[in-house]
N, C-alpha and C positions, 0 to 999 in steps of 0.2 A: 326553728323558729315556732312555737305552738300557734302564735299570733298570727304569722302568714297561714299555717294550715288552716286556721279557724275563718279567714279570711277566704279561701276559695271554697271550703264546706258553706259558707253562707250564701254563697252565689249561687253554688248548686241548689240549696234551699229554696231560694227565693225563684228558680226557674221550677223546681220539681215539686213543691209542697201542694200543687193541685193534684198529684198523683193519685190521691185517694178518690178524686172524683172521676166522672167517665167521659169529661171532656179530653180528647188526645192533645198533648204538647206539640207547637210546631215549631220550635225553636230555643236555642240555648241564647242567653244574652249575657254578658260579661259586662262587669263593673268599670272596667277601662279597656279602650280598644288601642291606644297608641302608647303603650308602655315601653319605654327603649330599653334596649338590651342589658346596658349598665344597671337600670332599675330592678330587673327581673333577677341579675347577677347578685346584687347586695340583699336583695329580699329574701333569698335562697340560702339555706344550708348544704346544699350539695348541686352541684351543677358539673355535667358531664355527656360526652358522646358515647353509648354504649350501643351493643347487638343484643337484643333480646336471646336468652339459650332456653328460658323457662317460664311458664304462666300457670300459678296454681292458686286455689281460694286463699284467702287470707287468714290466719288462726286466730290473731290477737286483732279483733277490730276496733276501732276507735268510738264506734256507736253500732245500734242495732236498726239503724233507719235503712241504709244503702249495702247493697253487694260490694263486696271488696275483692281484689284479687292481690297475689304477690307475684310482681315482675322481676325476675332476676336478669341482669345486664352482665355480659363480660364487657368491662369498660375498657375502652378505646383511647378518649382523651380525657383526662380530668381538670376542671377549671377552680372546683372549689368544693372543698367539705369530703372528697372522696379519694383514698390512698390504696386500697387493695385493688387488684384484679378482677374484682366482681363486686357485685352491691343487688340489694333487694330494695325496692320499694313499693308501697302500698297504694292501689288505685282501685277508685271508684267505676263499677261497671256495670253496664246494662241502662245508662241514661243518655240524654241528650248532649251533655256536656263532657263525657269522659272520653279520652284518647283509646282507640280500638289496638290495643298493642297486637303485634304479631310475631312469631318466633322467627330469628333470622335476620328481622329488618332492624336499621340503624337509627336511632333516636339520638335529638338532642333534647337532654332532662335537666327541667328545674325542679329540684324536690325541697321541701321543708320539712323539720323534724316536729314530731307532735311527742312532747315531752311524757305526756300520760303514759303512752306504750313504747317509746325510744324507737320508735319506726318511722323511717322516711316515707313521706308522701308526694306524689307528682301524678301527671298527666292531667289532661282535662284541658279543652281549648282556652280556657282563661291563665292558665300557669304560664304558658309559652311552649310548654313542652311539645316537639312536633317531630316528623318524620326528617332525618338528615339529608335533605334535599334544598339545593340551592339556597346554602345556609352559609356560603363562603365569609360574607361579609360579616355575619352574627361571629362565625367562629375567631376571623381576627380581632375583632373587638374582645371577645372573651379571652383570647390572649395576652393581650395587652392589659386588659383587668387584673388577670390573675399575677401578672407580674408587674402591678401597680403602675404601668407606665402611661396611664389619662389623668388628666386633670379632674377637679372637683368642678360638680355643676348642680345646680337646682333648676328643674323643670317643670313644665304642669300644661295645664289647660282648664280653661274656664268654659264650662258648659252652660248655657241657657236651655230651661226646659229639657233637659236630658239628653240633648242629641247635638243641639247647636251652636256655633261657636261663641263666645261673646268676645269680639273685637274691640280694641282701644282701651283696654282696662289698663288702668296704673297697675304696676308691679315694683315693689321695693326689696331688695334682699338686704338684710342689714345685719352687720356686724359691731362689734367694740369700736373696730377702729375705720370701718367705711362703710359706704352704701350705694349698692349696684340698682339701677333704674333701667326699666325698660317697660314696654307695654305689649298687649296680646294683638297677636296678627287678627287676621279677617277670620280666622278658624278658631280663635281664642288660644292659641297656643303660644309659649313663652320659655324662653330658655336665658340661662344667666350662667355665665363662665366666670369660677371664682379664682381667687388668689391663692388659697392655701386651704388646708384643712379648718374644722373650727365650729363654732355654735354660731348659728344665724337664725333670726326672723325674717318669716317671708310675709310682708304685708301685701295685699290685695284690696285695691281702693276699687268701688264699681260708681260711677256717677251718678248713679239714682238707685230706689229703694228696692233691694232682693230680698227674700230669704234663702238661706243656706239649706240645702236637703240635706238628709241623711249620709253624713260620712263616717259613723260609727266603726265600720269594719275596715275603714282603711289604715287604720293605727295611727291617725293623726289627728290630735286634739287642735279644733278650730275655734279661735275667738272671735266673736261676731258684734260688732256694734253698728246700728242702724239708726238713722233719721231721716226725715222726710225726702230729703236729697242727696243722701251720701249713704254708703254702706261699705264697712271696712272689715275685713278677715283677716286673721293673724295665725302663724302655727309657726312651732321652734322646728329646726333640724339640727342635728349635728353630724358632722362627717368625718369619716376617718379618709387617710390619704386614698386618692383615686377613687372615692364613693360618689355617688349622683342620689339626688332626692327627685323623686317623681309623684304629683299629685295632680287627682282631676278632681275640682271642686265644682259640683253642681250647684246652680243659684236658680233661682225662680224668681220671675218678675218683670214685667214689660219696660223697655225702655220710654219713657215718656215724652222724650223728643221725638220718637219715629211716630209722628201724627201726619205725614204727607203723603199725599196722593198724585201718582203719576200713570196717566193712560194714554190711549191713543191705538192705533191700527198700523198694520204691516201690509202694504199692497204693492204689487207688480208697477212697472213703467205706464201700463195701460188703465190702473185702477183696480184691478182684480186683487180680491182678499187672496192673502196668502195664510196659509194654515198647516198644521201638522209640521211645526217647528216650536222653537224655544225662543223667547227673548230676553233677555237680560238687562239690568241695569248694573252696570259694573263700577265699583267705587275705585276714583283715583288714587285712594289713600289704602295702604295695606290692613290699617288698622281701622278701615272701616267696613260694613257688611255689603256681601252682593245679593242681588235679588233676580229669583228667576220666575218665568210664567209660560206656561203653557198658551199658544195662539188660539182663541177661538175659532170656530168653524168660519165666523165673518172676518178673521183677522185681524179682532179687538183684543184688547189685552188691557189688565189695569193692576197696577200695584198699591197696594195699600199699608199704609202703618210703615212709610219708607224714612228712616233715619236721616238728619239732616248733613248734607254732603256734597261733593262734585262727581258726577256719574257720565259714564257713557252709555247711551242706547245701543244693544247690539242684537242682530238677530244672529243665532248659532254662535254665540260668543266661546261655547264649552267646544264645540265640534265644526269648524266651517267646512268640512269635506264630507260629512255622511249624511247631507240633506240637498233636495233639488235645488236649494239657493245657496249661494257663497255667502261667508260671512259678511254682512252690512252692518255700518256705522249709521246709527242717524247723523242728517238726514237722508245722504244715498250714496254712501261711498264703501269701498271696501278698503279703504286706507285710514290706518287709524288718525294719522296726523290731521286727516282732513274733517274729521270727525266733530260735532258740534258737543259743546261739553254741557251738561245741566245742571244747572244751581239750584240745588233744593234746601230750603229752608224749613224751618220748624212750622207744620201746619197749612203748607201751602198746597195748592191745586195745580198742577200742569196737565192740562184736558188737551184732547183733539191733536196730540202729536201726531206726524204721518213719518214713518219710516218707507220708503222705495226700495225695492230690491231692482238688481239686473234681470237679464233675460233668465230663464229657468235653464239649470246645469244639463249638458247632455247626460246620458244615462249608457251603460253599458252591464251585460251580465257576465259574471265569474261563474263557473260551474266546473266541478272535478271531483276527485277522490283523494282521500289520504290513507297510506298503509304504511307500516313498517318495512323497515329493509329485510326483514326475517320473513315477510308477508303476512303477519300476522293484523288482524284488525286493530285500529287503535281503541284504547278503552276510555280514556278521558280526554281526548284531543280537542283543539279548537284551532280556528285560526287567528292570527294578528295581522290584520292589515295597516300598511302603513302608506302615509303620501311623502315622499321623500324620506327624511328621518324621524318624521313626526307620526306618532301611533294614532291611526283614526279610530278603529274598534274592534272588537271581539265577535268572532263567527262561529256560530257553536257547528259541530260535524254532527249526522245522525250515527246511529250504531252501526250503519253500513259502511261508516268512512265517507258518506257522500256530503257534498255541500253546493249551495247556490244562493247566490246574493247580487246586488246589485249596486254599483259605484257611479257616483255622480262627478262631472267634471273633468276637463282635462288635465289631470294632475299625473303626478310621477308617482301612480301606485304599485305597490308590491305585496306579497303575501306570505307567510310562512305557517307551517303548521308546527304544534308542540302538544305534546304528550306526557303524562307520567305515571307509571305503573309501582305503585308503591315507591321506593327509592328510587327506582331507574328514570330517569328523565332522558327525553329526546326532543330533538327539532329538527325540522328539514332546512334545506337551503333555502336563503329568501328568493323569490321566484318574481322578476317583474311582468306586469299586467299590460299587453298591449292598448293603446288609446280605444281600438275597437272593442275591447273585452275579449275571452277567452273562454271556449267550453272544453270539457275531456282535459281538465288540467289535471295532473298526475303529482301529487308531493310524496315524498319519500322520506319518513322519518328514521333518524340516525341516533344510536344513545350518546347522550352527550355530558353525563355526569362525570367527575372526576373521582371515582372510586375503584 
């Protein structure tokens, strides 16, 4: 599909168009980040797992703007569009967005056909092409898609101001026979499972006035209708058996109902200010937004432009282990069932709230080193820290394999080391950390991939 190829190129253009200027580029930005495997499968003309056997300059280029290479693969498993033992794709090279293919390495490739050159193109972080590492779930889904063993679905995400999710937005998926209804989650996501292939209209209703950002490179023609208090967007989808559709719509405009203010202070039992922590307003409905603020040095916080709803006020809501104070709910409890619910209405000002935390948690130091079983130093390793079965945080390891960090509280902590060198994955055994901490810890990484 030439259209799909154009989408990838347009994304690269958006990122690289400044290359003629002296300022260096710092990042590659994709238009979508939540694209499911099913959507990637159906958008691509070829999907396969293969090992790179040759890389050379591409002779027949689709343009004279970028440098291209031809990457030839020995096909190990084909899901769509490839029938022979080998296949070559074109790929952009020497940009921030491209996939750095290496001979001998295995990749999961999503490629699209450029009809002008009759050449498959793939690669790039925005296409889904990746090293064949840790992709067991994707492979299982691709096999089912290839055999048409999954149902039809329509999903997507409504984004406000390009990145924030739009919660509580009404979604209708309409066919001649039935209408499916849902609302977006607090992250702006929605998904509807359908009963059969066919033609559908997706209707998105935002309960206030917003403008649709440019979606012209998505291949979806969106019809927009706005009034002073309502915005409606519609687009059409036709699905084959086992096909899915995924779209991210960017809208711009502030919710006029989000006019409340919630402010206060976090203090200890003796009245001392708590800082260096985050306080959150957690909406009790999945279809409402959450808010997060970093405490100021005097322990104060202020949430502006809060939407109506019912909330918990929580210290360290996202991670109750990795701070000097335990996760605490307003007014002064670690038990969510004892928390006070804040009723926020449009335009209200809730001030002088006081959230009191318990005593500062005990601290212990964990330090040591990481090495592969063969004795070589790790290349891209890190530690995963757990409290029981709950993931706590990521800990970096220096170039010599050393690490040192602090844990808080008398929790059942454990750590493990993970590393990957190209397609080779490895991890250590999970090591329980004594209550008093530990130094001189040594974690040995062993190969864990199934290749």
